[in-house]
C-alpha positions as CSV (number, residue, x, y, z in Angstrom):
1,M,257.9,-18.1,-53.0
2,S,258.2,-14.6,-56.0
3,L,256.2,-12.0,-55.7
4,Q,255.9,-11.2,-59.4
5,I,252.6,-12.6,-60.2
6,P,249.9,-10.4,-62.1
7,L,247.3,-8.7,-60.2
8,R,244.1,-11.3,-60.6
9,E,241.1,-10.4,-61.3
10,R,239.2,-9.0,-58.2
11,S,235.9,-11.0,-56.9
12,N,232.3,-10.1,-56.9
13,G,231.2,-7.6,-53.9
14,V,230.4,-4.4,-52.7
15,A,232.4,-1.6,-54.0
16,G,233.1,1.7,-51.8
17,A,234.4,-0.7,-48.9
18,T,237.6,0.3,-47.0
19,K,239.7,-2.2,-45.3
20,A,242.2,-1.7,-43.1
21,V,246.0,-3.3,-42.5
22,I,248.4,-3.5,-39.5
23,L,251.8,-4.4,-40.0
24,V,253.2,-5.9,-37.0
25,G,256.9,-7.3,-38.3
26,G,258.2,-10.1,-36.5
27,A,260.5,-11.3,-34.0
28,S,263.7,-10.2,-35.5
29,R,262.5,-7.0,-35.5
30,G,261.8,-4.9,-32.4
31,T,265.0,-5.8,-31.3
32,R,265.5,-2.3,-29.9
33,F,262.4,-3.0,-27.7
34,R,264.1,-5.7,-25.4
35,P,263.9,-6.7,-23.1
36,L,260.7,-6.2,-23.0
37,S,260.1,-8.0,-26.4
38,L,261.7,-10.9,-25.0
39,D,258.9,-12.3,-23.5
40,V,256.2,-10.1,-25.2
41,P,255.9,-9.9,-29.1
42,K,255.9,-5.4,-29.2
43,P,252.6,-5.4,-31.0
44,L,251.4,-7.3,-28.3
45,F,253.2,-5.0,-25.0
46,D,250.5,-3.6,-23.0
47,V,250.5,0.8,-22.7
48,A,248.0,2.7,-20.9
49,G,246.1,-1.2,-20.3
50,H,246.1,-2.3,-23.9
51,P,248.5,-3.9,-26.3
52,I,249.8,-1.5,-28.7
53,I,247.6,-3.2,-31.9
54,W,244.4,-2.8,-29.6
55,H,244.6,1.3,-29.7
56,C,244.8,0.8,-33.1
57,L,241.8,-1.3,-33.7
58,T,239.9,1.6,-31.3
59,A,240.4,4.0,-34.1
60,I,239.9,1.5,-37.1
61,E,236.7,0.8,-35.5
62,K,235.2,4.5,-35.7
63,V,235.8,4.6,-39.7
64,P,232.2,3.1,-41.0
65,S,233.1,1.9,-43.9
66,I,235.8,-1.2,-42.5
67,Q,234.6,-4.3,-41.8
68,E,237.7,-6.4,-41.9
69,V,241.3,-5.9,-40.7
70,Y,244.4,-7.9,-41.5
71,L,247.3,-7.9,-39.0
72,I,250.3,-9.1,-41.5
73,G,253.9,-10.0,-40.2
74,Y,255.9,-13.4,-39.9
75,Y,255.5,-13.8,-36.0
76,E,253.9,-17.7,-35.7
77,E,250.2,-17.4,-36.3
78,S,249.5,-18.8,-32.7
79,V,251.2,-15.4,-31.1
80,F,248.2,-13.4,-32.2
81,R,245.8,-16.0,-31.5
82,D,244.2,-15.3,-28.2
83,F,244.5,-11.6,-29.1
84,I,242.6,-11.9,-32.2
85,K,239.8,-14.2,-30.5
86,D,239.5,-11.5,-27.5
87,A,239.5,-8.3,-29.9
88,S,236.8,-10.1,-32.0
89,T,234.7,-9.6,-29.0
90,Q,235.5,-6.3,-27.9
91,F,235.5,-5.2,-31.5
92,P,232.5,-7.4,-32.8
93,N,232.0,-5.0,-36.1
94,L,235.9,-6.2,-37.7
95,T,236.7,-9.4,-38.9
96,I,240.3,-9.5,-37.7
97,K,242.3,-12.2,-39.5
98,Y,246.1,-12.5,-39.0
99,L,248.3,-13.0,-42.3
100,R,251.4,-14.7,-41.8
101,E,254.7,-14.0,-44.3
102,Y,256.9,-17.0,-45.1
103,Q,259.8,-14.3,-44.6
104,A,260.0,-10.7,-43.3
105,L,259.0,-8.7,-47.0
106,G,259.2,-5.6,-46.2
107,T,256.1,-3.2,-45.0
108,A,254.7,-3.2,-49.1
109,G,256.3,-6.4,-50.0
110,G,253.7,-8.4,-47.2
111,L,250.6,-5.8,-48.8
112,Y,251.7,-7.1,-52.2
113,H,252.1,-10.6,-51.0
114,F,248.6,-10.7,-49.6
115,R,246.8,-8.7,-52.4
116,D,244.1,-11.2,-53.2
117,A,242.8,-11.4,-49.8
118,I,243.2,-7.6,-49.3
119,L,241.3,-6.9,-53.2
120,K,238.5,-9.7,-52.2
121,G,235.0,-7.7,-51.8
122,R,236.3,-5.2,-54.0
123,P,237.5,-2.4,-51.7
124,E,238.6,0.8,-52.6
125,H,240.7,2.0,-49.9
126,I,242.9,0.4,-47.7
127,F,244.3,2.1,-44.4
128,V,248.2,1.0,-43.8
129,L,249.2,1.8,-40.0
130,N,252.4,0.3,-38.4
131,S,251.6,-1.3,-35.0
132,D,254.6,0.8,-33.5
133,V,252.8,3.9,-33.6
134,C,251.0,6.0,-30.8
135,C,248.8,8.3,-31.8
136,S,245.0,9.2,-32.2
137,F,244.9,7.8,-35.5
138,P,242.5,10.4,-37.3
139,L,241.3,8.0,-40.1
140,N,237.8,9.5,-40.9
141,E,239.5,12.9,-41.6
142,M,242.4,11.1,-43.7
143,L,239.3,9.0,-45.6
144,K,237.5,12.4,-46.1
145,L,240.7,14.8,-47.6
146,A,240.8,11.2,-50.1
147,Q,237.6,11.6,-50.9
148,E,237.5,15.7,-51.3
149,K,241.0,15.6,-53.4
150,D,239.9,12.4,-55.4
151,A,243.5,11.5,-53.8
152,E,245.1,8.2,-54.7
153,A,247.2,8.0,-51.4
154,V,247.0,10.2,-47.6
155,I,250.0,10.2,-45.6
156,L,249.4,11.1,-41.8
157,G,252.1,13.9,-40.9
158,T,253.3,15.7,-38.1
159,R,255.2,18.6,-37.4
160,V,258.7,17.8,-35.4
161,S,261.6,19.8,-34.2
162,E,264.7,20.8,-36.9
163,E,266.8,18.8,-35.2
164,A,264.5,15.6,-35.1
165,A,263.0,15.8,-38.5
166,T,265.9,14.1,-40.2
167,N,265.3,10.9,-38.1
168,F,262.1,10.4,-40.0
169,G,260.7,10.2,-43.5
170,C,260.4,13.8,-44.5
171,I,257.4,15.4,-46.5
172,V,257.3,18.6,-49.0
173,S,254.0,19.8,-49.6
174,D,252.1,22.5,-50.9
175,A,250.7,24.8,-48.3
176,H,247.5,25.6,-49.5
177,T,246.1,22.2,-51.6
178,R,248.1,19.8,-49.3
179,R,249.3,17.5,-52.3
180,V,252.8,16.0,-51.5
181,L,255.4,17.6,-53.8
182,H,258.9,15.4,-52.7
183,Y,259.2,12.6,-50.3
184,V,263.1,11.6,-48.8
185,E,263.5,9.0,-46.1
186,K,265.5,9.9,-43.2
187,P,267.4,12.6,-45.5
188,E,271.0,13.5,-44.8
189,S,270.1,17.2,-44.8
190,Y,267.3,18.8,-43.7
191,I,264.4,19.2,-46.0
192,S,261.1,19.9,-43.9
193,N,260.0,19.3,-40.4
194,L,256.8,17.4,-41.4
195,I,257.4,13.9,-40.9
196,N,255.9,10.6,-42.0
197,C,253.9,9.1,-39.2
198,G,253.8,5.7,-40.6
199,V,249.6,5.9,-41.0
200,Y,248.7,5.7,-44.9
201,L,245.7,5.7,-46.9
202,F,245.9,4.0,-50.7
203,S,243.8,3.7,-53.6
204,T,243.5,-0.1,-54.4
205,D,243.7,1.1,-58.1
206,A,247.2,2.7,-57.2
207,I,249.4,1.0,-54.3
208,F,249.3,-2.4,-55.8
209,P,250.8,-1.2,-59.1
210,S,253.1,1.1,-58.0
211,I,254.4,-1.7,-55.8
212,R,254.6,-4.1,-58.9
213,T,256.7,-1.1,-60.5
214,A,258.9,-1.4,-57.9
215,I,259.4,-4.8,-58.1
216,K,260.0,-4.6,-62.1
217,R,262.4,-1.4,-61.6
218,R,264.4,-3.7,-58.7
219,T,264.2,-7.0,-60.8
220,D,265.8,-5.1,-64.2
221,R,268.3,-3.6,-62.1
222,P,271.6,-4.5,-63.4
223,R,273.4,-6.5,-60.7
224,L,277.1,-6.0,-60.4
225,A,278.7,-9.6,-59.5
226,S,281.3,-9.8,-57.1
227,Y,284.0,-11.5,-58.0
228,R,285.7,-14.0,-55.4
229,S,288.5,-16.5,-55.4
230,S,288.5,-19.1,-58.5
231,E,287.8,-21.6,-56.3
232,N,284.9,-20.0,-54.9
233,L,283.4,-18.8,-58.2
234,A,280.5,-21.3,-58.3
235,S,279.3,-20.9,-55.1
236,S,279.9,-17.4,-55.0
237,F,277.4,-16.7,-58.1
238,M,274.6,-19.2,-56.3
239,L,275.1,-17.0,-53.1
240,D,274.7,-14.0,-55.6
241,D,272.1,-15.1,-57.0
242,E,270.0,-16.2,-53.6
243,A,270.7,-12.9,-52.2
244,E,269.2,-11.2,-55.1
245,S,266.3,-13.1,-54.9
246,E,265.4,-12.5,-51.4
247,K,266.9,-8.9,-51.9
248,N,263.8,-8.1,-54.1
249,E,261.3,-10.1,-52.5
250,V,261.4,-7.4,-50.0
251,I,259.7,-4.0,-51.0
252,R,259.8,-1.0,-48.2
253,L,256.7,1.6,-48.4
254,E,259.1,4.5,-47.0
255,Q,262.1,3.6,-49.5
256,D,260.6,2.2,-52.7
257,I,257.1,3.3,-53.1
258,L,256.5,7.0,-51.4
259,S,258.9,8.6,-53.1
260,D,257.7,7.7,-56.3
261,M,254.1,8.5,-55.6
262,A,255.0,12.1,-54.4
263,D,256.3,12.3,-58.4
264,N,253.5,10.2,-60.3
265,K,250.4,10.3,-58.3
266,Q,247.6,12.5,-56.5
267,F,249.3,12.2,-53.3
268,F,248.3,14.1,-50.1
269,V,249.2,14.8,-46.6
270,Y,246.9,15.4,-43.4
271,E,248.9,16.9,-40.9
272,T,247.8,15.7,-37.2
273,K,248.0,18.4,-34.8
274,D,247.3,15.7,-32.0
275,F,250.1,14.0,-30.4
276,W,252.1,11.2,-32.1
277,R,255.1,9.2,-31.2
278,Q,256.9,6.2,-32.3
279,I,257.3,2.9,-30.2
280,K,260.9,1.6,-31.2
281,T,262.5,1.6,-28.3
282,A,261.4,-0.4,-24.7
283,G,261.7,3.1,-23.0
284,S,259.2,4.9,-25.6
285,A,256.2,2.8,-23.9
286,I,256.4,5.5,-21.2
287,P,255.6,8.6,-23.3
288,A,253.2,6.4,-25.0
289,N,251.4,5.3,-22.1
290,A,251.4,9.2,-20.9
291,L,249.7,10.4,-24.1
292,Y,247.0,7.0,-24.7
293,L,246.2,7.7,-20.9
294,Q,245.5,11.2,-21.1
295,K,243.1,10.8,-24.3
296,A,241.5,8.2,-22.3
297,M,240.9,11.1,-19.5
298,Q,239.7,13.6,-22.1
299,N,237.5,11.2,-23.6
300,G,236.2,10.2,-20.4
301,S,237.1,6.9,-20.2
302,Q,235.3,4.7,-17.2
303,E,238.5,2.7,-17.1
304,L,240.9,5.0,-15.7
305,A,240.9,5.2,-11.7
306,P,238.8,8.2,-10.3
307,P,240.9,10.9,-9.1
308,S,241.4,11.1,-5.0
309,A,243.9,12.5,-2.7
310,N,246.2,9.1,-3.4
311,I,245.5,9.4,-7.4
312,I,246.8,11.8,-9.4
313,P,244.7,11.0,-12.7
314,P,245.2,10.1,-15.2
315,V,246.1,6.4,-14.0
316,Y,244.9,2.9,-15.1
317,I,244.7,0.2,-12.4
318,H,243.9,-3.0,-13.8
319,P,240.3,-4.7,-12.3
320,T,242.7,-7.5,-10.7
321,A,245.7,-5.2,-9.3
322,H,245.7,-4.1,-5.3
323,V,246.9,-1.0,-4.6
324,H,246.9,-0.1,-0.8
325,P,244.8,3.3,-0.3
326,T,247.7,5.1,1.3
327,A,250.1,4.2,-1.9
328,K,250.3,7.4,-4.1
329,L,250.0,7.1,-8.0
330,G,249.8,9.5,-11.1
331,P,250.1,10.7,-13.0
332,N,250.6,8.6,-16.1
333,V,250.9,5.2,-14.6
334,S,249.4,2.0,-15.4
335,I,249.0,-1.0,-13.2
336,G,248.0,-4.4,-14.6
337,P,246.9,-7.3,-13.7
338,R,247.2,-9.2,-10.6
339,A,249.8,-6.3,-9.7
340,T,250.7,-5.5,-5.5
341,V,251.5,-1.7,-4.9
342,D,251.9,-1.8,-0.9
343,A,251.6,1.1,1.6
344,G,253.3,4.1,0.9
345,A,254.9,3.4,-2.4
346,R,254.9,6.4,-4.5
347,V,254.6,5.2,-8.3
348,K,254.8,8.0,-11.1
349,E,255.0,8.1,-15.1
350,S,255.6,4.4,-15.0
351,I,254.1,1.0,-16.5
352,V,253.9,-1.9,-13.8
353,L,253.2,-5.0,-15.6
354,E,251.1,-8.7,-14.7
355,D,252.2,-9.7,-11.0
356,A,254.6,-7.5,-10.4
357,E,254.9,-6.1,-6.5
358,I,256.4,-2.8,-5.1
359,K,256.6,-3.1,-1.3
360,H,255.8,-0.4,1.0
361,D,257.4,2.9,1.0
362,A,259.3,2.2,-2.8
363,C,259.0,4.9,-5.1
364,V,259.1,3.9,-9.1
365,L,259.6,7.0,-11.2
366,Y,259.7,6.9,-14.9
367,S,260.2,3.1,-15.1
368,I,258.9,-0.3,-16.5
369,I,258.8,-2.4,-13.6
370,G,258.4,-5.9,-15.6
371,W,256.3,-9.4,-15.3
372,S,256.6,-10.7,-12.0
373,S,259.2,-8.6,-10.8
374,R,259.6,-7.0,-7.2
375,V,260.8,-3.6,-5.7
376,G,261.9,-3.9,-2.5
377,A,260.9,-2.1,0.6
378,W,262.0,1.6,0.7
379,A,263.8,1.1,-2.7
380,R,264.2,3.7,-5.7
381,V,263.5,2.9,-9.2
382,E,263.8,6.0,-11.5
383,G,264.6,7.5,-15.2
384,T,265.2,11.0,-15.8
385,P,262.7,12.6,-17.2
386,T,263.1,13.7,-21.1
387,P,261.4,16.9,-22.6
388,V,257.4,16.3,-24.0
389,T,258.3,17.4,-27.1
390,S,261.7,14.9,-27.5
391,H,261.3,11.6,-29.6
392,N,264.3,10.5,-28.0
393,T,264.0,8.3,-24.6
394,S,268.0,8.3,-24.1
395,I,270.4,11.0,-22.6
396,V,273.9,11.4,-22.1
397,K,275.5,10.6,-18.5
398,N,279.6,11.4,-18.1
399,G,279.7,11.1,-21.8
400,V,277.7,7.8,-22.5
401,K,274.3,7.2,-23.8
402,V,272.1,5.6,-21.3
403,Q,268.6,4.7,-21.2
404,A,266.3,7.6,-19.5
405,I,263.6,5.2,-18.8
406,T,264.5,2.5,-16.2
407,I,263.0,-0.9,-17.2
408,L,263.3,-4.2,-15.2
409,G,262.7,-6.8,-17.6
410,K,260.9,-10.6,-16.3
411,E,261.2,-11.5,-12.5
412,C,263.8,-9.1,-11.5
413,A,264.3,-8.5,-8.1
414,V,265.5,-5.0,-6.2
415,G,266.5,-5.4,-2.2
416,D,265.1,-3.2,0.0
417,E,266.6,0.3,0.0
418,V,268.6,-0.3,-3.1
419,R,268.5,2.7,-5.7
420,V,268.8,1.5,-9.7
421,Q,268.5,4.7,-11.6
422,N,268.7,4.6,-15.7
423,C,269.4,1.3,-16.1
424,V,268.3,-1.6,-18.2
425,C,267.9,-4.6,-16.4
426,L,267.3,-8.1,-18.2
427,P,265.2,-10.8,-16.8
428,F,265.9,-12.9,-13.8
429,K,268.4,-10.5,-12.3
430,E,268.8,-9.5,-8.7
431,L,269.8,-6.0,-7.5
432,K,271.3,-6.1,-4.3
433,R,273.3,-3.3,-4.4
434,D,273.1,0.9,-5.9
435,V,273.3,0.8,-9.6
436,A,273.3,3.8,-12.0
437,N,273.7,4.3,-16.0
438,E,274.2,0.5,-16.7
439,V,272.8,-2.7,-18.8
440,I,272.3,-5.3,-16.0
441,M,273.3,-8.5,-18.3
């Protein structure tokens, strides 16, 4: 199926509306989130007591002009069915639909493929959010900037250290007008510490023609044939054509669209001073959990456990979880459904998932305890704290890069009095001895 179809005439509807798209990826992506994504798609992984995309929807609901939200990805439709059903109840003002790609089309290719659905009702703007982003999502502020500047595109930006900047898309902007002058995705050398947060607001009149231009440019680009041995020549050309067709359909906002927009469009940046993190690796769920819990505490959320001698806020405890009064929790702890934390246990800077069990006097620090996993009595499961400003959850131990956050996959067991430090443990493993700085297969 080709993406090169002209834009269809927009259907009748009320102009001025805004829609939102959340890009959720697919099963072949998010491999860095393993072992957690082996059992739950990354967008549905619970952070601060809710799926990652729930936090996106919470922000989207606060924009009065948004009534429709599309999740675009290439997971099976059944993956999001229950979540959408629950979310439709929690967010009654939003119509939430999942649009499945027939293959991975890229962050812009998916938008273009489903442009007829997105343009139905003649929205003037669309928000596009990457689902693996943790931030306060200042969408109303971005919309206000777009209206003030008559912008065709607004990108959310934040400042990071110069050392970290080249790991992200970098933005060069006019300090006074906030106009984007130049955009480079993961530059080889430093150009700016203002980076792309993966949250965008586009005018529908600008984004779809820009994607169409990128598709045409790629299609028209001369193809260099790679010649193989004569007996394989025919099949080689056939494979080249198939690969070229598939390549032409994968269009990415970051690499194929944004730099051209900086040259040709009314493109502006809204710089957030609030928190921002990517949720790429499994370990990055821990800083995201802390940031969302702290935001919930600032907002006076009633979901959080009230502070006490043994509850150091912010702490989220699911109503079905059982936490012994003598267990000490916090700060920045989430306890999932039907999880059990026994007497005298200590949990800090961690996520304890559904049906997990932490036995008496165990210690869990900077860790994720997987679904139905068990931490034995007097055991110690811990990671290593990283600087709050860091965007990296790996550290170097004895010259080897290891995960700073300890992660137990589904149904793992740590024996009594066993110490596990800076490890990633795949599902269904039993640890009967002390282990550090390893991936346990």
